[in-house]
N, C-alpha and C positions, 0 to 999 in steps of 0.2 A: 633223207637225212646227209649234212655235206661228212665227208668223213672227218675225223679227228687229224688222219695221219696224211690229210691230202694236202701237197703244198702245190706252189704256182712255182717257173723259172721265166719269167717274161723278158725273150730280146728284142734290143730295140732298135731302130731303122728304120727305113724310109723303104716305102710300097714301088714296086715298078724294075721293070729290067735296068733300066737307065741306072737305078741308084747299089743296082743288085751286088756291085763288088768293089764298092766305097768304101772306106776307112771308118764310114759312121751305120754300116749294117755290119760290123762287127758281132752285136750284138744278137743279129740274123741267123749271121754262120756259127753261130754256139748252137744255139737252141736249133736251126738243122741236121748241127750234127748228131744232135741226142737223139734227134729223131731215129734218123737217117742206123745210127748206131741201133734201134729199137726194132728196127723195120715197118717204123707207122709213118703215114703221111700226116700232113695238115690238111684239116680241110677250113670253108671258110662260113664262119660262124658272125653273123652280120651284128647280134646282140651284143655281141663284144667287141664289138666292132675290130675284128682283127680274122687267125688263120690261129686254129686251136689243133693240137695234138694230147694225147696224152699216152705217158705211160707206165714203167715202174720203172723206179730205181731206188738201190739204196734200201730194198723191203718197204717202200710211200709207193700211193700214189699219187703223182707228178702231172702236171699242168703244163701243157710248153705251149706258148701264147706269144705271137708276133701282130704288133696292132697295125693297121690297116689304115692307120690314122698318117700324117708326118709327124716326125719328132718333137716339133713342137707340141704335138696336140694326147701323148703318152698316155698321158694321166687318163684319158676317157676311155680306153681301153681296160687300164688297169683296176680302176673304181669300179666298172662293168662286172669283171671278172669278180672280183676279192669282194663285191656284197653281193652277187649271185652264190657265190660256193661259202661265206662268210667268211674270211680268209683273215688269221688276222696278220699287220707289216711283214712278223717276225716268218711268217712262213710265206713271205713271195721274197724270190730272190732275183733281183734286175741286173742282167745280161749289159752292159753298154762300155762306149769305146772311151780309152780311158789316154786324153794329150799327156799326160805328166809320167806315164809308165812309157818303156821301151816297146817295140814291135817286140813282140816275143815274152812279157812278162805279163804274167797274170795275178791280180791279189783279189780277196774277201776284204769286202769291209761295211761292219753293223752299222748305219744309221749314221750323220752328221751331214754336212753339207751338197750343194746340189754344184759346187765348183765350176757353176757359169754351162753344167751341160744344159739343153734345152730338152733334152726328155727326161732329165731327173728334175729340174723345176719343175718342170708340170705335173708330176711324179706328187711332188714335194705334195702340191694344193690339194690332192686330193687325199695321201696316205701321212701326209705325217713327214719324217724323217728316220722314223724308225724302220722302215724294212733294211732288208740284206742286198750287198752288192757285191757281182764280180766284174771284176776293173780289169779289162783287157785292153793292154798296153798297145797304142799304132804310133807315139812318136809323136815328136814335136815338130814344127817347119824353121822353128828360130825363132818367126818373130810374129805375136801376138794379130798382123796386121793378114798373113799369111793363111788364119785359123781356118777360116773358111771355105775357101779352094780348095785346100788338105785335106780336111775332113771329106769333102763330097768329091775329094778323085781316090782313082784307085789307087793301090796302095804299089808300091815295086815287088816285084818278081818276090825279091830275099825277106823286105817285110812280111808280105803274104803268107808267106813259107812259114816264118817266124813263128805268126798271129795263129797257125790252122795248127803246126804244129805243136804249140804250147794249152791246145784243148785239150791234149792228154791227162796233163797236168789237171786240167782247170776239171776234169770229168771228173777224174776221179776224188776231186776234192771234193766236191758235189755228190759223191754218191756219200763219203766218210760223212758229208753234216749230214746227209737225211737220212742214213744207218745208224753213227755214233759220236752227231752231237756238233756244234758248230766251233765249239775251243780247237776240237781234233782236226778239225779239214781245217782253220787258219794256218794249224801249227803243221800239218800236213804240206801244205802249198807253201806259206813262206819259208821252207826249208831249203825248197829249191833252191840253187846259185841264177844271178839275177844277170840277163846281158848286158854286156861292154853298154852304158852309156853313151850314144851318135850314133849306134848300129842303125836309128831308123830314119837317120836324117840321107843317110845315100843316096 
């Protein structure tokens, strides 16, 4: 039987080596870090349309999933995982890149719109809007016409370092969520100083 303590963290991204270091794969970077920190590896699970790992964090049993579908089909993997393990949306955290936050900023969000993010848009179709999100700031190119090439491009060295460094705070907040609840996690993460806006546009 599925455990009532079971939670899932889904990192969003595109499969394949050509996308591995692109800004759009920041969600993959985050769950990769969690798996590495726990000393576990991902394995391909075709029934979940992705790669799966399992860790213990904050006293909970946690599934880590990286969909092997492309970004705009992320909901297929999330639906398969949530249905198999009978996970409520409030037990699922989606880690994704966020244009509206500067690189080096991470924020938690419960529910709400998809903000035009193709991965979230597809997840909305299968879960509704009430799942949890970890928003990983990647900065904005300054012009909406440049967004596609921007998210599918590699971050500058400074921005990539800022994003990866922010995962320490994000990981701590996620552990607090699992151990002590969502509100405490939000307070913990959101009281961190915000990097100057515009820093991501260098």
